[in-house]
MIRODO-135717 format. One record per residue (C-alpha): residue number from 1; residue in three letters; x, y, z. Coordinates in nm, 3 decimals, padded with zeros to 5 digits. Layout:
N
<pt num="NUM" residu="ALA" x="X" y="Y" z="Z"/>
...
end
This chain:
360
<pt num="1" residu="MET" x="-01.688" y="01.740" z="00.908"/>
<pt num="2" residu="GLU" x="-01.939" y="01.463" z="00.850"/>
<pt num="3" residu="PHE" x="-01.854" y="01.189" z="00.598"/>
<pt num="4" residu="CYS" x="-02.085" y="01.259" z="00.307"/>
<pt num="5" residu="PHE" x="-01.881" y="01.138" z="00.008"/>
<pt num="6" residu="THR" x="-01.976" y="00.874" z="-00.242"/>
<pt num="7" residu="ALA" x="-01.717" y="00.702" z="-00.459"/>
<pt num="8" residu="GLU" x="-01.879" y="00.835" z="-00.774"/>
<pt num="9" residu="GLU" x="-01.881" y="01.193" z="-00.646"/>
<pt num="10" residu="LEU" x="-01.516" y="01.175" z="-00.543"/>
<pt num="11" residu="ALA" x="-01.421" y="01.031" z="-00.882"/>
<pt num="12" residu="LYS" x="-01.612" y="01.304" z="-01.064"/>
<pt num="13" residu="ARG" x="-01.435" y="01.573" z="-00.864"/>
<pt num="14" residu="ALA" x="-01.100" y="01.431" z="-00.976"/>
<pt num="15" residu="PHE" x="-01.187" y="01.536" z="-01.331"/>
<pt num="16" residu="SER" x="-01.421" y="01.832" z="-01.305"/>
<pt num="17" residu="GLY" x="-01.354" y="01.972" z="-00.959"/>
<pt num="18" residu="PRO" x="-01.375" y="02.136" z="-00.726"/>
<pt num="19" residu="PRO" x="-01.041" y="01.988" z="-00.620"/>
<pt num="20" residu="LEU" x="-01.019" y="01.832" z="-00.276"/>
<pt num="21" residu="THR" x="-00.932" y="02.088" z="-00.011"/>
<pt num="22" residu="ARG" x="-00.663" y="02.043" z="00.253"/>
<pt num="23" residu="GLU" x="-00.935" y="01.987" z="00.512"/>
<pt num="24" residu="GLU" x="-01.105" y="01.720" z="00.300"/>
<pt num="25" residu="ILE" x="-00.775" y="01.541" z="00.235"/>
<pt num="26" residu="LEU" x="-00.697" y="01.543" z="00.607"/>
<pt num="27" residu="TYR" x="-01.046" y="01.415" z="00.684"/>
<pt num="28" residu="LEU" x="-01.008" y="01.127" z="00.438"/>
<pt num="29" residu="LEU" x="-00.666" y="01.041" z="00.583"/>
<pt num="30" residu="ARG" x="-00.846" y="00.989" z="00.915"/>
<pt num="31" residu="ALA" x="-01.114" y="00.769" z="00.760"/>
<pt num="32" residu="GLY" x="-01.188" y="00.431" z="00.913"/>
<pt num="33" residu="GLU" x="-01.206" y="00.107" z="00.715"/>
<pt num="34" residu="GLU" x="-01.566" y="00.146" z="00.596"/>
<pt num="35" residu="GLU" x="-01.516" y="00.504" z="00.481"/>
<pt num="36" residu="ALA" x="-01.176" y="00.420" z="00.332"/>
<pt num="37" residu="GLU" x="-01.338" y="00.160" z="00.109"/>
<pt num="38" residu="ILE" x="-01.534" y="00.443" z="-00.054"/>
<pt num="39" residu="LEU" x="-01.210" y="00.635" z="-00.106"/>
<pt num="40" residu="PHE" x="-01.042" y="00.327" z="-00.255"/>
<pt num="41" residu="LYS" x="-01.334" y="00.264" z="-00.488"/>
<pt num="42" residu="ALA" x="-01.325" y="00.625" z="-00.607"/>
<pt num="43" residu="ALA" x="-00.952" y="00.603" z="-00.681"/>
<pt num="44" residu="ASP" x="-01.003" y="00.280" z="-00.871"/>
<pt num="45" residu="LEU" x="-01.284" y="00.437" z="-01.074"/>
<pt num="46" residu="VAL" x="-01.053" y="00.722" z="-01.175"/>
<pt num="47" residu="ARG" x="-00.774" y="00.480" z="-01.262"/>
<pt num="48" residu="ALA" x="-01.011" y="00.273" z="-01.476"/>
<pt num="49" residu="GLN" x="-01.150" y="00.578" z="-01.654"/>
<pt num="50" residu="VAL" x="-00.806" y="00.705" z="-01.751"/>
<pt num="51" residu="PHE" x="-00.605" y="00.386" z="-01.802"/>
<pt num="52" residu="GLY" x="-00.863" y="00.112" z="-01.840"/>
<pt num="53" residu="PRO" x="-00.734" y="-00.232" z="-01.740"/>
<pt num="54" residu="VAL" x="-00.378" y="-00.153" z="-01.849"/>
<pt num="55" residu="VAL" x="-00.086" y="-00.182" z="-01.607"/>
<pt num="56" residu="HIS" x="00.262" y="-00.078" z="-01.716"/>
<pt num="57" residu="LEU" x="00.554" y="-00.296" z="-01.612"/>
<pt num="58" residu="ARG" x="00.884" y="-00.115" z="-01.564"/>
<pt num="59" residu="ALA" x="01.213" y="-00.294" z="-01.503"/>
<pt num="60" residu="ILE" x="01.438" y="-00.151" z="-01.230"/>
<pt num="61" residu="ILE" x="01.815" y="-00.194" z="-01.256"/>
<pt num="62" residu="GLU" x="01.992" y="-00.079" z="-00.939"/>
<pt num="63" residu="PHE" x="02.342" y="-00.025" z="-01.069"/>
<pt num="64" residu="SER" x="02.524" y="00.113" z="-00.762"/>
<pt num="65" residu="ASN" x="02.464" y="00.106" z="-00.389"/>
<pt num="66" residu="PHE" x="02.728" y="00.369" z="-00.310"/>
<pt num="67" residu="CYS" x="02.575" y="00.690" z="-00.176"/>
<pt num="68" residu="ARG" x="02.731" y="01.015" z="-00.058"/>
<pt num="69" residu="ASN" x="02.429" y="01.098" z="00.158"/>
<pt num="70" residu="ASN" x="02.353" y="01.000" z="00.516"/>
<pt num="71" residu="CYS" x="01.972" y="00.989" z="00.527"/>
<pt num="72" residu="LEU" x="01.857" y="00.857" z="00.862"/>
<pt num="73" residu="TYR" x="01.613" y="00.599" z="00.721"/>
<pt num="74" residu="CYS" x="01.809" y="00.449" z="00.430"/>
<pt num="75" residu="GLY" x="02.018" y="00.133" z="00.436"/>
<pt num="76" residu="LEU" x="02.245" y="00.278" z="00.167"/>
<pt num="77" residu="ARG" x="02.350" y="00.572" z="00.388"/>
<pt num="78" residu="ARG" x="02.722" y="00.640" z="00.370"/>
<pt num="79" residu="GLU" x="02.782" y="00.557" z="00.737"/>
<pt num="80" residu="ASN" x="02.638" y="00.207" z="00.708"/>
<pt num="81" residu="ARG" x="02.972" y="00.028" z="00.730"/>
<pt num="82" residu="ARG" x="02.809" y="-00.315" z="00.742"/>
<pt num="83" residu="LEU" x="02.686" y="-00.295" z="00.383"/>
<pt num="84" residu="PRO" x="02.919" y="-00.439" z="00.114"/>
<pt num="85" residu="ARG" x="02.927" y="-00.189" z="-00.172"/>
<pt num="86" residu="TYR" x="02.909" y="-00.251" z="-00.546"/>
<pt num="87" residu="ARG" x="02.908" y="-00.070" z="-00.877"/>
<pt num="88" residu="MET" x="02.792" y="-00.241" z="-01.193"/>
<pt num="89" residu="SER" x="02.996" y="-00.172" z="-01.504"/>
<pt num="90" residu="ALA" x="02.841" y="00.011" z="-01.795"/>
<pt num="91" residu="ARG" x="02.837" y="-00.313" z="-01.994"/>
<pt num="92" residu="GLU" x="02.661" y="-00.496" z="-01.710"/>
<pt num="93" residu="VAL" x="02.393" y="-00.227" z="-01.698"/>
<pt num="94" residu="VAL" x="02.332" y="-00.247" z="-02.073"/>
<pt num="95" residu="GLN" x="02.322" y="-00.628" z="-02.060"/>
<pt num="96" residu="ALA" x="02.064" y="-00.619" z="-01.782"/>
<pt num="97" residu="ALA" x="01.858" y="-00.373" z="-01.989"/>
<pt num="98" residu="GLU" x="01.885" y="-00.602" z="-02.292"/>
<pt num="99" residu="GLU" x="01.753" y="-00.892" z="-02.085"/>
<pt num="100" residu="ALA" x="01.464" y="-00.680" z="-01.958"/>
<pt num="101" residu="ALA" x="01.373" y="-00.569" z="-02.310"/>
<pt num="102" residu="SER" x="01.386" y="-00.929" z="-02.433"/>
<pt num="103" residu="GLN" x="01.133" y="-01.028" z="-02.165"/>
<pt num="104" residu="GLY" x="00.893" y="-00.758" z="-02.288"/>
<pt num="105" residu="PHE" x="00.955" y="-00.457" z="-02.064"/>
<pt num="106" residu="LYS" x="00.894" y="-00.124" z="-02.239"/>
<pt num="107" residu="THR" x="01.061" y="00.091" z="-01.973"/>
<pt num="108" residu="VAL" x="01.397" y="00.049" z="-01.801"/>
<pt num="109" residu="VAL" x="01.451" y="00.234" z="-01.474"/>
<pt num="110" residu="LEU" x="01.816" y="00.306" z="-01.389"/>
<pt num="111" residu="GLN" x="01.846" y="00.366" z="-01.017"/>
<pt num="112" residu="SER" x="02.135" y="00.412" z="-00.776"/>
<pt num="113" residu="GLY" x="02.251" y="00.591" z="-00.467"/>
<pt num="114" residu="GLU" x="02.409" y="00.930" z="-00.525"/>
<pt num="115" residu="ASP" x="02.738" y="00.782" z="-00.641"/>
<pt num="116" residu="PRO" x="02.998" y="01.041" z="-00.752"/>
<pt num="117" residu="CYS" x="03.187" y="00.776" z="-00.951"/>
<pt num="118" residu="TRP" x="02.889" y="00.740" z="-01.182"/>
<pt num="119" residu="THR" x="02.929" y="01.081" z="-01.344"/>
<pt num="120" residu="PRO" x="02.648" y="01.227" z="-01.556"/>
<pt num="121" residu="GLU" x="02.873" y="01.192" z="-01.863"/>
<pt num="122" residu="ARG" x="02.925" y="00.822" z="-01.797"/>
<pt num="123" residu="LEU" x="02.558" y="00.765" z="-01.726"/>
<pt num="124" residu="ALA" x="02.461" y="00.954" z="-02.044"/>
<pt num="125" residu="GLU" x="02.657" y="00.703" z="-02.252"/>
<pt num="126" residu="VAL" x="02.464" y="00.418" z="-02.090"/>
<pt num="127" residu="VAL" x="02.133" y="00.596" z="-02.153"/>
<pt num="128" residu="LYS" x="02.221" y="00.625" z="-02.524"/>
<pt num="129" residu="GLU" x="02.289" y="00.251" z="-02.544"/>
<pt num="130" residu="VAL" x="01.972" y="00.153" z="-02.358"/>
<pt num="131" residu="LYS" x="01.761" y="00.380" z="-02.579"/>
<pt num="132" residu="LYS" x="01.873" y="00.173" z="-02.880"/>
<pt num="133" residu="LEU" x="01.660" y="-00.109" z="-02.739"/>
<pt num="134" residu="GLY" x="01.341" y="00.086" z="-02.817"/>
<pt num="135" residu="VAL" x="01.245" y="00.135" z="-02.454"/>
<pt num="136" residu="ALA" x="01.172" y="00.440" z="-02.242"/>
<pt num="137" residu="VAL" x="01.439" y="00.526" z="-01.986"/>
<pt num="138" residu="THR" x="01.361" y="00.648" z="-01.636"/>
<pt num="139" residu="LEU" x="01.643" y="00.773" z="-01.416"/>
<pt num="140" residu="SER" x="01.650" y="00.784" z="-01.037"/>
<pt num="141" residu="VAL" x="01.996" y="00.896" z="-00.928"/>
<pt num="142" residu="GLY" x="01.920" y="01.185" z="-00.696"/>
<pt num="143" residu="GLU" x="02.002" y="01.554" z="-00.693"/>
<pt num="144" residu="LEU" x="02.220" y="01.686" z="-00.976"/>
<pt num="145" residu="ALA" x="02.306" y="02.022" z="-01.127"/>
<pt num="146" residu="TYR" x="02.075" y="02.168" z="-01.393"/>
<pt num="147" residu="GLU" x="02.333" y="02.110" z="-01.668"/>
<pt num="148" residu="ASP" x="02.365" y="01.744" z="-01.567"/>
<pt num="149" residu="TYR" x="01.990" y="01.691" z="-01.594"/>
<pt num="150" residu="ALA" x="02.005" y="01.863" z="-01.934"/>
<pt num="151" residu="LEU" x="02.288" y="01.634" z="-02.049"/>
<pt num="152" residu="LEU" x="02.095" y="01.323" z="-01.951"/>
<pt num="153" residu="LYS" x="01.779" y="01.450" z="-02.120"/>
<pt num="154" residu="GLU" x="01.975" y="01.515" z="-02.439"/>
<pt num="155" residu="ALA" x="02.113" y="01.160" z="-02.417"/>
<pt num="156" residu="GLY" x="01.755" y="01.029" z="-02.434"/>
<pt num="157" residu="ALA" x="01.627" y="00.995" z="-02.077"/>
<pt num="158" residu="ASP" x="01.248" y="01.023" z="-02.073"/>
<pt num="159" residu="ARG" x="01.154" y="01.028" z="-01.706"/>
<pt num="160" residu="TYR" x="01.314" y="01.116" z="-01.376"/>
<pt num="161" residu="LEU" x="01.201" y="00.996" z="-01.035"/>
<pt num="162" residu="LEU" x="01.311" y="01.214" z="-00.744"/>
<pt num="163" residu="ARG" x="01.093" y="01.139" z="-00.444"/>
<pt num="164" residu="HIS" x="01.055" y="01.434" z="-00.213"/>
<pt num="165" residu="GLU" x="00.994" y="01.189" z="00.079"/>
<pt num="166" residu="THR" x="00.818" y="01.452" z="00.293"/>
<pt num="167" residu="ALA" x="00.692" y="01.804" z="00.225"/>
<pt num="168" residu="ASP" x="00.742" y="01.897" z="00.592"/>
<pt num="169" residu="PRO" x="01.057" y="02.117" z="00.592"/>
<pt num="170" residu="GLU" x="01.154" y="02.040" z="00.952"/>
<pt num="171" residu="LEU" x="01.104" y="01.666" z="00.914"/>
<pt num="172" residu="PHE" x="01.292" y="01.671" z="00.583"/>
<pt num="173" residu="ALA" x="01.587" y="01.854" z="00.741"/>
<pt num="174" residu="ARG" x="01.601" y="01.605" z="01.028"/>
<pt num="175" residu="LEU" x="01.586" y="01.295" z="00.808"/>
<pt num="176" residu="LYS" x="01.803" y="01.419" z="00.518"/>
<pt num="177" residu="PRO" x="02.087" y="01.625" z="00.669"/>
<pt num="178" residu="ASP" x="02.286" y="01.654" z="00.343"/>
<pt num="179" residu="THR" x="02.025" y="01.853" z="00.151"/>
<pt num="180" residu="SER" x="01.710" y="02.060" z="00.200"/>
<pt num="181" residu="LEU" x="01.350" y="02.059" z="00.087"/>
<pt num="182" residu="THR" x="01.417" y="02.385" z="-00.096"/>
<pt num="183" residu="LYS" x="01.690" y="02.220" z="-00.303"/>
<pt num="184" residu="ARG" x="01.473" y="01.915" z="-00.369"/>
<pt num="185" residu="ARG" x="01.190" y="02.137" z="-00.493"/>
<pt num="186" residu="ARG" x="01.433" y="02.326" z="-00.717"/>
<pt num="187" residu="CYS" x="01.557" y="02.001" z="-00.873"/>
<pt num="188" residu="LEU" x="01.200" y="01.891" z="-00.940"/>
<pt num="189" residu="GLU" x="01.124" y="02.225" z="-01.102"/>
<pt num="190" residu="TRP" x="01.433" y="02.190" z="-01.323"/>
<pt num="191" residu="LEU" x="01.323" y="01.844" z="-01.433"/>
<pt num="192" residu="LYS" x="00.981" y="01.977" z="-01.530"/>
<pt num="193" residu="GLU" x="01.141" y="02.268" z="-01.714"/>
<pt num="194" residu="LEU" x="01.366" y="02.033" z="-01.913"/>
<pt num="195" residu="GLY" x="01.070" y="01.825" z="-02.029"/>
<pt num="196" residu="TYR" x="01.114" y="01.511" z="-01.824"/>
<pt num="197" residu="GLU" x="00.812" y="01.321" z="-01.709"/>
<pt num="198" residu="THR" x="00.879" y="01.404" z="-01.348"/>
<pt num="199" residu="GLY" x="00.811" y="01.188" z="-01.046"/>
<pt num="200" residu="ALA" x="00.795" y="01.281" z="-00.680"/>
<pt num="201" residu="GLY" x="00.666" y="01.070" z="-00.393"/>
<pt num="202" residu="CYS" x="00.662" y="01.025" z="-00.018"/>
<pt num="203" residu="MET" x="00.709" y="00.774" z="00.261"/>
<pt num="204" residu="VAL" x="00.420" y="00.707" z="00.494"/>
<pt num="205" residu="GLY" x="00.479" y="00.655" z="00.865"/>
<pt num="206" residu="LEU" x="00.812" y="00.829" z="00.906"/>
<pt num="207" residu="PRO" x="00.900" y="00.894" z="01.272"/>
<pt num="208" residu="GLY" x="00.774" y="01.241" z="01.355"/>
<pt num="209" residu="GLN" x="00.536" y="01.257" z="01.060"/>
<pt num="210" residu="SER" x="00.179" y="01.380" z="01.114"/>
<pt num="211" residu="LEU" x="-00.139" y="01.340" z="00.912"/>
<pt num="212" residu="GLU" x="-00.116" y="01.712" z="00.845"/>
<pt num="213" residu="SER" x="00.224" y="01.667" z="00.682"/>
<pt num="214" residu="LEU" x="00.089" y="01.377" z="00.474"/>
<pt num="215" residu="ALA" x="-00.187" y="01.607" z="00.352"/>
<pt num="216" residu="GLU" x="00.085" y="01.852" z="00.251"/>
<pt num="217" residu="ASP" x="00.258" y="01.572" z="00.058"/>
<pt num="218" residu="VAL" x="-00.054" y="01.514" z="-00.150"/>
<pt num="219" residu="LEU" x="-00.099" y="01.886" z="-00.209"/>
<pt num="220" residu="PHE" x="00.270" y="01.924" z="-00.299"/>
<pt num="221" residu="MET" x="00.244" y="01.654" z="-00.568"/>
<pt num="222" residu="ARG" x="-00.072" y="01.814" z="-00.704"/>
<pt num="223" residu="GLU" x="00.096" y="02.155" z="-00.716"/>
<pt num="224" residu="LEU" x="00.396" y="02.005" z="-00.894"/>
<pt num="225" residu="GLN" x="00.162" y="01.831" z="-01.141"/>
<pt num="226" residu="ALA" x="00.381" y="01.525" z="-01.107"/>
<pt num="227" residu="GLU" x="00.350" y="01.270" z="-01.388"/>
<pt num="228" residu="MET" x="00.463" y="00.997" z="-01.148"/>
<pt num="229" residu="ALA" x="00.439" y="00.952" z="-00.773"/>
<pt num="230" residu="GLY" x="00.599" y="00.675" z="-00.570"/>
<pt num="231" residu="ILE" x="00.422" y="00.619" z="-00.237"/>
<pt num="232" residu="GLY" x="00.523" y="00.351" z="00.008"/>
<pt num="233" residu="PRO" x="00.535" y="00.278" z="00.380"/>
<pt num="234" residu="PHE" x="00.839" y="00.348" z="00.593"/>
<pt num="235" residu="ILE" x="01.020" y="00.021" z="00.668"/>
<pt num="236" residu="PRO" x="01.295" y="00.057" z="00.930"/>
<pt num="237" residu="HIS" x="01.641" y="-00.074" z="00.844"/>
<pt num="238" residu="PRO" x="01.831" y="-00.212" z="01.147"/>
<pt num="239" residu="ASP" x="02.161" y="-00.051" z="01.042"/>
<pt num="240" residu="THR" x="02.025" y="00.304" z="01.049"/>
<pt num="241" residu="PRO" x="01.948" y="00.551" z="01.331"/>
<pt num="242" residu="LEU" x="01.577" y="00.473" z="01.280"/>
<pt num="243" residu="GLY" x="01.627" y="00.098" z="01.297"/>
<pt num="244" residu="LYS" x="01.407" y="00.054" z="01.606"/>
<pt num="245" residu="ALA" x="01.127" y="00.284" z="01.493"/>
<pt num="246" residu="SER" x="00.780" y="00.151" z="01.416"/>
<pt num="247" residu="PRO" x="00.702" y="00.077" z="01.049"/>
<pt num="248" residu="GLY" x="00.450" y="00.274" z="00.850"/>
<pt num="249" residu="SER" x="00.091" y="00.158" z="00.823"/>
<pt num="250" residu="PRO" x="-00.001" y="-00.023" z="00.498"/>
<pt num="251" residu="PHE" x="-00.361" y="00.095" z="00.544"/>
<pt num="252" residu="LEU" x="-00.260" y="00.460" z="00.572"/>
<pt num="253" residu="THR" x="-00.027" y="00.414" z="00.274"/>
<pt num="254" residu="LEU" x="-00.320" y="00.300" z="00.060"/>
<pt num="255" residu="LYS" x="-00.520" y="00.604" z="00.167"/>
<pt num="256" residu="VAL" x="-00.237" y="00.838" z="00.063"/>
<pt num="257" residu="LEU" x="-00.211" y="00.652" z="-00.269"/>
<pt num="258" residu="ALA" x="-00.584" y="00.678" z="-00.332"/>
<pt num="259" residu="LEU" x="-00.590" y="01.050" z="-00.250"/>
<pt num="260" residu="THR" x="-00.296" y="01.106" z="-00.485"/>
<pt num="261" residu="ARG" x="-00.493" y="00.936" z="-00.762"/>
<pt num="262" residu="LEU" x="-00.788" y="01.168" z="-00.699"/>
<pt num="263" residu="CYS" x="-00.557" y="01.472" z="-00.710"/>
<pt num="264" residu="LEU" x="-00.350" y="01.349" z="-01.009"/>
<pt num="265" residu="PRO" x="-00.586" y="01.143" z="-01.225"/>
<pt num="266" residu="TYR" x="-00.342" y="01.116" z="-01.517"/>
<pt num="267" residu="ALA" x="-00.027" y="01.035" z="-01.321"/>
<pt num="268" residu="ASN" x="00.146" y="00.700" z="-01.335"/>
<pt num="269" residu="LEU" x="00.129" y="00.562" z="-00.981"/>
<pt num="270" residu="PRO" x="00.328" y="00.248" z="-00.899"/>
<pt num="271" residu="ALA" x="00.221" y="-00.024" z="-00.663"/>
<pt num="272" residu="THR" x="00.554" y="00.011" z="-00.485"/>
<pt num="273" residu="THR" x="00.775" y="-00.275" z="-00.378"/>
<pt num="274" residu="ALA" x="00.770" y="-00.147" z="-00.020"/>
<pt num="275" residu="THR" x="00.392" y="-00.179" z="-00.017"/>
<pt num="276" residu="GLY" x="00.431" y="-00.547" z="-00.102"/>
<pt num="277" residu="VAL" x="00.707" y="-00.602" z="00.153"/>
<pt num="278" residu="ALA" x="00.509" y="-00.436" z="00.433"/>
<pt num="279" residu="GLN" x="00.201" y="-00.652" z="00.375"/>
<pt num="280" residu="LYS" x="00.143" y="-00.975" z="00.185"/>
<pt num="281" residu="GLY" x="-00.051" y="-00.892" z="-00.131"/>
<pt num="282" residu="GLY" x="00.024" y="-00.523" z="-00.080"/>
<pt num="283" residu="ARG" x="00.104" y="-00.451" z="-00.443"/>
<pt num="284" residu="GLU" x="-00.220" y="-00.612" z="-00.556"/>
<pt num="285" residu="ALA" x="-00.407" y="-00.406" z="-00.295"/>
<pt num="286" residu="ALA" x="-00.243" y="-00.090" z="-00.430"/>
<pt num="287" residu="LEU" x="-00.355" y="-00.180" z="-00.783"/>
<pt num="288" residu="LEU" x="-00.712" y="-00.178" z="-00.648"/>
<pt num="289" residu="CYS" x="-00.663" y="00.166" z="-00.488"/>
<pt num="290" residu="GLY" x="-00.550" y="00.368" z="-00.790"/>
<pt num="291" residu="ALA" x="-00.208" y="00.231" z="-00.888"/>
<pt num="292" residu="ASN" x="-00.144" y="00.146" z="-01.255"/>
<pt num="293" residu="VAL" x="00.230" y="00.061" z="-01.260"/>
<pt num="294" residu="VAL" x="00.444" y="-00.222" z="-01.122"/>
<pt num="295" residu="MET" x="00.823" y="-00.192" z="-01.117"/>
<pt num="296" residu="PRO" x="00.987" y="-00.533" z="-01.076"/>
<pt num="297" residu="ASP" x="01.353" y="-00.552" z="-00.981"/>
<pt num="298" residu="VAL" x="01.565" y="-00.706" z="-01.258"/>
<pt num="299" residu="THR" x="01.905" y="-00.621" z="-01.110"/>
<pt num="300" residu="PRO" x="02.142" y="-00.919" z="-01.143"/>
<pt num="301" residu="HIS" x="02.093" y="-01.135" z="-00.836"/>
<pt num="302" residu="ARG" x="02.449" y="-01.103" z="-00.703"/>
<pt num="303" residu="TYR" x="02.395" y="-00.728" z="-00.675"/>
<pt num="304" residu="ARG" x="02.027" y="-00.723" z="-00.584"/>
<pt num="305" residu="LEU" x="02.092" y="-00.865" z="-00.240"/>
<pt num="306" residu="LEU" x="02.316" y="-00.566" z="-00.164"/>
<pt num="307" residu="TYR" x="02.073" y="-00.287" z="-00.260"/>
<pt num="308" residu="GLN" x="01.936" y="-00.279" z="00.092"/>
<pt num="309" residu="LEU" x="01.715" y="00.027" z="00.116"/>
<pt num="310" residu="TYR" x="01.509" y="-00.168" z="00.371"/>
<pt num="311" residu="PRO" x="01.480" y="-00.532" z="00.482"/>
<pt num="312" residu="GLY" x="01.295" y="-00.771" z="00.254"/>
<pt num="313" residu="LYS" x="01.336" y="-00.567" z="-00.062"/>
<pt num="314" residu="ALA" x="01.578" y="-00.804" z="-00.235"/>
<pt num="315" residu="GLN" x="01.337" y="-01.097" z="-00.197"/>
<pt num="316" residu="ALA" x="01.034" y="-00.916" z="-00.340"/>
<pt num="317" residu="ASP" x="01.096" y="-01.015" z="-00.705"/>
<pt num="318" residu="PRO" x="01.271" y="-01.354" z="-00.701"/>
<pt num="319" residu="HIS" x="01.150" y="-01.474" z="-01.041"/>
<pt num="320" residu="PRO" x="01.397" y="-01.498" z="-01.332"/>
<pt num="321" residu="ASN" x="01.133" y="-01.379" z="-01.580"/>
<pt num="322" residu="ALA" x="00.969" y="-01.097" z="-01.387"/>
<pt num="323" residu="PHE" x="00.767" y="-00.985" z="-01.688"/>
<pt num="324" residu="ALA" x="00.595" y="-01.322" z="-01.740"/>
<pt num="325" residu="TYR" x="00.540" y="-01.361" z="-01.368"/>
<pt num="326" residu="TRP" x="00.367" y="-01.025" z="-01.334"/>
<pt num="327" residu="GLN" x="00.172" y="-01.074" z="-01.653"/>
<pt num="328" residu="GLU" x="00.015" y="-01.381" z="-01.495"/>
<pt num="329" residu="ARG" x="-00.052" y="-01.207" z="-01.164"/>
<pt num="330" residu="LEU" x="-00.216" y="-00.914" z="-01.340"/>
<pt num="331" residu="GLN" x="-00.440" y="-01.141" z="-01.544"/>
<pt num="332" residu="ALA" x="-00.574" y="-01.279" z="-01.217"/>
<pt num="333" residu="LEU" x="-00.680" y="-00.922" z="-01.129"/>
<pt num="334" residu="GLY" x="-00.845" y="-00.870" z="-01.468"/>
<pt num="335" residu="ARG" x="-00.563" y="-00.640" z="-01.583"/>
<pt num="336" residu="THR" x="-00.351" y="-00.644" z="-01.895"/>
<pt num="337" residu="VAL" x="00.010" y="-00.540" z="-01.952"/>
<pt num="338" residu="GLY" x="00.061" y="-00.217" z="-02.145"/>
<pt num="339" residu="GLN" x="00.235" y="-00.259" z="-02.479"/>
<pt num="340" residu="ASP" x="00.334" y="00.105" z="-02.528"/>
<pt num="341" residu="LEU" x="00.597" y="00.314" z="-02.350"/>
<pt num="342" residu="GLY" x="00.350" y="00.417" z="-02.083"/>
<pt num="343" residu="PHE" x="00.370" y="00.795" z="-02.081"/>
<pt num="344" residu="SER" x="00.112" y="00.994" z="-01.888"/>
<pt num="345" residu="PRO" x="-00.194" y="01.054" z="-02.108"/>
<pt num="346" residu="ARG" x="-00.248" y="01.408" z="-01.975"/>
<pt num="347" residu="PRO" x="-00.168" y="01.657" z="-02.253"/>
<pt num="348" residu="ARG" x="00.108" y="01.903" z="-02.168"/>
<pt num="349" residu="GLY" x="-00.039" y="02.219" z="-02.026"/>
<pt num="350" residu="ALA" x="-00.368" y="02.059" z="-01.925"/>
<pt num="351" residu="SER" x="-00.482" y="02.106" z="-01.567"/>
<pt num="352" residu="ALA" x="-00.518" y="01.821" z="-01.321"/>
<pt num="353" residu="ALA" x="-00.895" y="01.855" z="-01.350"/>
<pt num="354" residu="ALA" x="-00.898" y="01.824" z="-01.730"/>
<pt num="355" residu="GLY" x="-01.161" y="01.568" z="-01.821"/>
<pt num="356" residu="PRO" x="-01.128" y="01.228" z="-01.988"/>
<pt num="357" residu="ASP" x="-01.240" y="01.373" z="-02.324"/>
<pt num="358" residu="LEU" x="-00.882" y="01.498" z="-02.361"/>
<pt num="359" residu="LEU" x="-00.773" y="01.137" z="-02.411"/>
<pt num="360" residu="ALA" x="-00.924" y="01.124" z="-02.758"/>
end
């Protein structure tokens, strides 16, 4: 295949089709720097057409680093005996949410490992309290039963982030021995059925991952019609079985992000923390390649240092007023901070290729 795309043509196809084929996605994943710049420009054009200059800031509170799972890449894995464990109390979680809301955040993201001591019933009570602050609530607490997702939705949760990590069944099984890709897909389908804004997402550069499997990741998220997609590079943690593996490529990560924007023009795509840890200025680069969300960590500092998904994460947001800090950084990029709750503008039931006129 010969490179014959222009940024404008790629952007137009995001809205009016035909959708990118598997072969075209794979071709663009192989693109060199000059060709990738066209891809990045196209993604940024789509982002600007849908969201304008607005970036949504979402405050992450990581309330427990206990996890029952043993994923090979994650510093929170249950067999990491070197990690001191913590659980925030319900009151501490609500207080952290109150502080985030007072700074100006319109969304609070409650994230943890899969911690059996934080039951859905207990978490639902926290969700009810946080909703009183007038913010949207996103949950990211892993795989649950259908009735548990329903309970949390009834309590007021608006969004749920459950990254699929890889759409390659064999790679998924090797990296996540406690679950399966089939179960992960089923959970994502339940979340959609229950009316959550549903987020998936993948890691780029996992050991054993191919460009073909990354193309499947993009297609999987398009098929799911995800309203959110978290995409970041693999960063090896020394206290895991993959601690000596090579990290994922920031450049390839940006290409996956840009392709996801072209396949999901209305999705909220964060400039992930891992992107910024892997490369200086990485989050700003992601904002120029289709991202429209930043999710600063507002976990109390004494706990933040212990939520060690990967090295460097705890130092990524060291500022006491993360909202003001990011507001200033975004202004330097010509962006503004969103003042609403930041839901996806794509009307329910509309296809991925539905045009911008639907935003009226």
